[in-house]
Biotite code that builds the C-alpha atoms (Angstrom):
import biotite.structure as struc

atoms = struc.array([
    struc.Atom([-47.763, -47.412, -31.049], chain_id="A", res_id=1, res_name="VAL", atom_name="CA", element="C"),
    struc.Atom([-44.591, -49.462, -30.668], chain_id="A", res_id=2, res_name="GLN", atom_name="CA", element="C"),
    struc.Atom([-44.149, -49.583, -26.921], chain_id="A", res_id=3, res_name="CYS", atom_name="CA", element="C"),
    struc.Atom([-41.267, -51.448, -25.286], chain_id="A", res_id=4, res_name="ARG", atom_name="CA", element="C"),
    struc.Atom([-42.613, -51.097, -21.732], chain_id="A", res_id=5, res_name="CYS", atom_name="CA", element="C"),
    struc.Atom([-42.139, -54.817, -20.913], chain_id="A", res_id=6, res_name="PRO", atom_name="CA", element="C"),
    struc.Atom([-38.375, -54.294, -21.214], chain_id="A", res_id=7, res_name="LEU", atom_name="CA", element="C"),
    struc.Atom([-38.289, -52.011, -18.172], chain_id="A", res_id=8, res_name="VAL", atom_name="CA", element="C"),
    struc.Atom([-36.742, -53.979, -15.317], chain_id="A", res_id=9, res_name="ARG", atom_name="CA", element="C"),
    struc.Atom([-36.509, -53.697, -11.562], chain_id="A", res_id=10, res_name="GLY", atom_name="CA", element="C"),
    struc.Atom([-38.254, -51.408, -9.125], chain_id="A", res_id=11, res_name="ARG", atom_name="CA", element="C"),
    struc.Atom([-38.973, -48.713, -11.716], chain_id="A", res_id=12, res_name="VAL", atom_name="CA", element="C"),
    struc.Atom([-41.214, -50.927, -13.846], chain_id="A", res_id=13, res_name="SER", atom_name="CA", element="C"),
    struc.Atom([-44.529, -49.985, -12.191], chain_id="A", res_id=14, res_name="ALA", atom_name="CA", element="C"),
    struc.Atom([-43.630, -46.293, -12.344], chain_id="A", res_id=15, res_name="ALA", atom_name="CA", element="C"),
    struc.Atom([-42.607, -46.661, -15.975], chain_id="A", res_id=16, res_name="ALA", atom_name="CA", element="C"),
    struc.Atom([-45.968, -48.225, -16.782], chain_id="A", res_id=17, res_name="ALA", atom_name="CA", element="C"),
    struc.Atom([-47.891, -45.405, -15.074], chain_id="A", res_id=18, res_name="ALA", atom_name="CA", element="C"),
    struc.Atom([-46.888, -42.794, -17.660], chain_id="A", res_id=19, res_name="GLY", atom_name="CA", element="C"),
    struc.Atom([-48.186, -44.646, -20.734], chain_id="A", res_id=20, res_name="PRO", atom_name="CA", element="C"),
    struc.Atom([-51.179, -45.964, -18.767], chain_id="A", res_id=21, res_name="ALA", atom_name="CA", element="C"),
    struc.Atom([-52.320, -42.471, -17.746], chain_id="A", res_id=22, res_name="GLN", atom_name="CA", element="C"),
    struc.Atom([-51.431, -40.726, -20.998], chain_id="A", res_id=23, res_name="SER", atom_name="CA", element="C"),
    struc.Atom([-54.387, -41.937, -23.043], chain_id="A", res_id=24, res_name="GLY", atom_name="CA", element="C"),
    struc.Atom([-52.024, -43.430, -25.627], chain_id="A", res_id=25, res_name="ILE", atom_name="CA", element="C"),
    struc.Atom([-53.006, -46.971, -24.643], chain_id="A", res_id=26, res_name="LEU", atom_name="CA", element="C"),
    struc.Atom([-56.517, -48.440, -24.743], chain_id="A", res_id=27, res_name="VAL", atom_name="CA", element="C"),
    struc.Atom([-57.914, -49.995, -21.547], chain_id="A", res_id=28, res_name="ASP", atom_name="CA", element="C"),
    struc.Atom([-57.094, -53.551, -22.682], chain_id="A", res_id=29, res_name="ARG", atom_name="CA", element="C"),
    struc.Atom([-53.427, -52.556, -23.188], chain_id="A", res_id=30, res_name="GLU", atom_name="CA", element="C"),
    struc.Atom([-53.262, -50.899, -19.755], chain_id="A", res_id=31, res_name="VAL", atom_name="CA", element="C"),
    struc.Atom([-54.568, -54.086, -18.106], chain_id="A", res_id=32, res_name="VAL", atom_name="CA", element="C"),
    struc.Atom([-52.104, -56.191, -20.101], chain_id="A", res_id=33, res_name="SER", atom_name="CA", element="C"),
    struc.Atom([-49.211, -53.975, -19.004], chain_id="A", res_id=34, res_name="LEU", atom_name="CA", element="C"),
    struc.Atom([-50.350, -54.033, -15.362], chain_id="A", res_id=35, res_name="PHE", atom_name="CA", element="C"),
    struc.Atom([-50.558, -57.836, -15.376], chain_id="A", res_id=36, res_name="LEU", atom_name="CA", element="C"),
    struc.Atom([-47.144, -58.096, -16.993], chain_id="A", res_id=37, res_name="HIS", atom_name="CA", element="C"),
    struc.Atom([-45.543, -56.192, -14.122], chain_id="A", res_id=38, res_name="PHE", atom_name="CA", element="C"),
    struc.Atom([-47.488, -57.780, -11.255], chain_id="A", res_id=39, res_name="THR", atom_name="CA", element="C"),
    struc.Atom([-48.114, -61.503, -11.840], chain_id="A", res_id=40, res_name="VAL", atom_name="CA", element="C"),
    struc.Atom([-46.042, -64.638, -12.355], chain_id="A", res_id=41, res_name="ASN", atom_name="CA", element="C"),
    struc.Atom([-45.838, -66.330, -14.709], chain_id="A", res_id=42, res_name="PRO", atom_name="CA", element="C"),
    struc.Atom([-45.930, -63.280, -16.936], chain_id="A", res_id=43, res_name="LYS", atom_name="CA", element="C"),
    struc.Atom([-48.732, -63.344, -19.522], chain_id="A", res_id=44, res_name="PRO", atom_name="CA", element="C"),
    struc.Atom([-48.005, -62.799, -23.191], chain_id="A", res_id=45, res_name="ARG", atom_name="CA", element="C"),
    struc.Atom([-48.174, -59.092, -24.092], chain_id="A", res_id=46, res_name="VAL", atom_name="CA", element="C"),
    struc.Atom([-48.878, -57.320, -27.362], chain_id="A", res_id=47, res_name="GLU", atom_name="CA", element="C"),
    struc.Atom([-45.928, -55.003, -26.853], chain_id="A", res_id=48, res_name="PHE", atom_name="CA", element="C"),
    struc.Atom([-42.456, -55.487, -28.264], chain_id="A", res_id=49, res_name="ILE", atom_name="CA", element="C"),
    struc.Atom([-40.481, -57.544, -25.761], chain_id="A", res_id=50, res_name="ASP", atom_name="CA", element="C"),
    struc.Atom([-37.042, -57.491, -27.351], chain_id="A", res_id=51, res_name="ARG", atom_name="CA", element="C"),
    struc.Atom([-34.517, -54.653, -27.169], chain_id="A", res_id=52, res_name="PRO", atom_name="CA", element="C"),
    struc.Atom([-33.540, -52.467, -30.080], chain_id="A", res_id=53, res_name="ARG", atom_name="CA", element="C"),
    struc.Atom([-30.609, -53.914, -31.947], chain_id="A", res_id=54, res_name="CYS", atom_name="CA", element="C"),
    struc.Atom([-27.472, -52.463, -33.456], chain_id="A", res_id=55, res_name="CYS", atom_name="CA", element="C"),
    struc.Atom([-27.036, -49.675, -30.891], chain_id="A", res_id=56, res_name="LEU", atom_name="CA", element="C"),
    struc.Atom([-23.718, -50.263, -29.214], chain_id="A", res_id=57, res_name="ARG", atom_name="CA", element="C"),
    struc.Atom([-21.134, -48.036, -27.680], chain_id="A", res_id=58, res_name="GLY", atom_name="CA", element="C"),
    struc.Atom([-21.033, -45.287, -25.133], chain_id="A", res_id=59, res_name="LYS", atom_name="CA", element="C"),
    struc.Atom([-24.231, -43.492, -24.172], chain_id="A", res_id=60, res_name="GLU", atom_name="CA", element="C"),
    struc.Atom([-24.047, -39.758, -23.507], chain_id="A", res_id=61, res_name="CYS", atom_name="CA", element="C"),
    struc.Atom([-26.751, -37.580, -22.006], chain_id="A", res_id=62, res_name="SER", atom_name="CA", element="C"),
    struc.Atom([-26.848, -33.888, -22.926], chain_id="A", res_id=63, res_name="ILE", atom_name="CA", element="C"),
    struc.Atom([-28.752, -31.459, -20.695], chain_id="A", res_id=64, res_name="ASN", atom_name="CA", element="C"),
    struc.Atom([-29.517, -27.872, -21.578], chain_id="A", res_id=65, res_name="ARG", atom_name="CA", element="C"),
    struc.Atom([-29.655, -26.804, -17.935], chain_id="A", res_id=66, res_name="PHE", atom_name="CA", element="C"),
    struc.Atom([-27.383, -27.844, -15.080], chain_id="A", res_id=67, res_name="GLN", atom_name="CA", element="C"),
    struc.Atom([-30.371, -27.637, -12.715], chain_id="A", res_id=68, res_name="GLN", atom_name="CA", element="C"),
    struc.Atom([-34.096, -27.835, -13.368], chain_id="A", res_id=69, res_name="VAL", atom_name="CA", element="C"),
    struc.Atom([-35.318, -26.596, -10.013], chain_id="A", res_id=70, res_name="GLU", atom_name="CA", element="C"),
    struc.Atom([-35.887, -22.927, -10.842], chain_id="A", res_id=71, res_name="SER", atom_name="CA", element="C"),
    struc.Atom([-38.522, -21.285, -12.995], chain_id="A", res_id=72, res_name="ARG", atom_name="CA", element="C"),
    struc.Atom([-37.883, -20.548, -16.614], chain_id="A", res_id=73, res_name="TRP", atom_name="CA", element="C"),
    struc.Atom([-39.655, -18.222, -19.026], chain_id="A", res_id=74, res_name="GLY", atom_name="CA", element="C"),
    struc.Atom([-40.433, -18.446, -22.707], chain_id="A", res_id=75, res_name="TYR", atom_name="CA", element="C"),
    struc.Atom([-39.471, -15.541, -24.945], chain_id="A", res_id=76, res_name="SER", atom_name="CA", element="C"),
    struc.Atom([-41.035, -16.768, -28.202], chain_id="A", res_id=77, res_name="GLY", atom_name="CA", element="C"),
    struc.Atom([-37.742, -17.851, -29.745], chain_id="A", res_id=78, res_name="THR", atom_name="CA", element="C"),
    struc.Atom([-36.705, -21.404, -30.520], chain_id="A", res_id=79, res_name="SER", atom_name="CA", element="C"),
    struc.Atom([-34.838, -23.384, -27.889], chain_id="A", res_id=80, res_name="ASP", atom_name="CA", element="C"),
    struc.Atom([-31.874, -25.291, -29.206], chain_id="A", res_id=81, res_name="ARG", atom_name="CA", element="C"),
    struc.Atom([-29.040, -27.523, -28.201], chain_id="A", res_id=82, res_name="ILE", atom_name="CA", element="C"),
    struc.Atom([-26.149, -27.358, -30.621], chain_id="A", res_id=83, res_name="ARG", atom_name="CA", element="C"),
    struc.Atom([-23.242, -29.745, -30.601], chain_id="A", res_id=84, res_name="PHE", atom_name="CA", element="C"),
    struc.Atom([-20.738, -31.182, -33.025], chain_id="A", res_id=85, res_name="SER", atom_name="CA", element="C"),
    struc.Atom([-19.215, -34.633, -33.219], chain_id="A", res_id=86, res_name="VAL", atom_name="CA", element="C"),
    struc.Atom([-16.244, -36.178, -34.965], chain_id="A", res_id=87, res_name="ASN", atom_name="CA", element="C"),
    struc.Atom([-17.827, -39.608, -35.509], chain_id="A", res_id=88, res_name="LYS", atom_name="CA", element="C"),
    struc.Atom([-21.208, -41.072, -36.371], chain_id="A", res_id=89, res_name="ARG", atom_name="CA", element="C"),
    struc.Atom([-23.824, -40.884, -33.594], chain_id="A", res_id=90, res_name="ILE", atom_name="CA", element="C"),
    struc.Atom([-27.399, -42.030, -33.063], chain_id="A", res_id=91, res_name="PHE", atom_name="CA", element="C"),
    struc.Atom([-29.923, -39.853, -31.251], chain_id="A", res_id=92, res_name="VAL", atom_name="CA", element="C"),
    struc.Atom([-32.032, -42.391, -29.369], chain_id="A", res_id=93, res_name="VAL", atom_name="CA", element="C"),
    struc.Atom([-34.279, -40.144, -27.310], chain_id="A", res_id=94, res_name="GLY", atom_name="CA", element="C"),
    struc.Atom([-35.120, -36.714, -25.988], chain_id="A", res_id=95, res_name="PHE", atom_name="CA", element="C"),
    struc.Atom([-37.096, -35.265, -23.100], chain_id="A", res_id=96, res_name="GLY", atom_name="CA", element="C"),
    struc.Atom([-39.615, -32.459, -22.848], chain_id="A", res_id=97, res_name="LEU", atom_name="CA", element="C"),
    struc.Atom([-40.445, -30.934, -19.481], chain_id="A", res_id=98, res_name="TYR", atom_name="CA", element="C"),
    struc.Atom([-43.665, -29.097, -18.698], chain_id="A", res_id=99, res_name="GLY", atom_name="CA", element="C"),
    struc.Atom([-45.154, -26.581, -16.341], chain_id="A", res_id=100, res_name="SER", atom_name="CA", element="C"),
    struc.Atom([-44.627, -26.508, -12.582], chain_id="A", res_id=101, res_name="ILE", atom_name="CA", element="C"),
    struc.Atom([-48.316, -25.541, -12.352], chain_id="A", res_id=102, res_name="HIS", atom_name="CA", element="C"),
    struc.Atom([-49.639, -28.962, -13.384], chain_id="A", res_id=103, res_name="GLY", atom_name="CA", element="C"),
    struc.Atom([-50.620, -30.709, -16.608], chain_id="A", res_id=104, res_name="PRO", atom_name="CA", element="C"),
    struc.Atom([-51.109, -28.627, -19.727], chain_id="A", res_id=105, res_name="THR", atom_name="CA", element="C"),
    struc.Atom([-51.010, -29.111, -23.490], chain_id="A", res_id=106, res_name="ASP", atom_name="CA", element="C"),
    struc.Atom([-48.065, -27.995, -25.590], chain_id="A", res_id=107, res_name="TYR", atom_name="CA", element="C"),
    struc.Atom([-47.460, -27.856, -29.303], chain_id="A", res_id=108, res_name="GLN", atom_name="CA", element="C"),
    struc.Atom([-43.845, -28.648, -30.145], chain_id="A", res_id=109, res_name="VAL", atom_name="CA", element="C"),
    struc.Atom([-41.754, -29.170, -33.237], chain_id="A", res_id=110, res_name="ASN", atom_name="CA", element="C"),
    struc.Atom([-38.689, -31.375, -32.754], chain_id="A", res_id=111, res_name="ILE", atom_name="CA", element="C"),
    struc.Atom([-36.016, -31.166, -35.450], chain_id="A", res_id=112, res_name="GLN", atom_name="CA", element="C"),
    struc.Atom([-32.605, -32.692, -35.864], chain_id="A", res_id=113, res_name="ILE", atom_name="CA", element="C"),
    struc.Atom([-30.696, -30.511, -38.285], chain_id="A", res_id=114, res_name="ILE", atom_name="CA", element="C"),
    struc.Atom([-27.529, -31.866, -39.874], chain_id="A", res_id=115, res_name="HIS", atom_name="CA", element="C"),
    struc.Atom([-25.266, -29.046, -41.067], chain_id="A", res_id=116, res_name="THR", atom_name="CA", element="C"),
])
């Protein structure tokens, strides 16, 4: 796993570490290392990548399928899609998946970026 958690700055850093720490993606030693990185000074050396991605410059744009995410939503069995077109080269640098309002559950998803 190539985690860049040490790059998270400010008050959100402990919250940002909680997700990976509780996900089971990291082994116990990595969780402790991440915790120490965010809580002690001087900061210990970490196994995670501590330099930002390079070559991504320009304006960042966030696209949301829904204007609000507070109401319930059903699944009809069809694929969910966001379609957009651009007139210059772009980089997709992330995406978000949101789960059930009824608590943790497992999902099987297939993420595709289709260039047409």
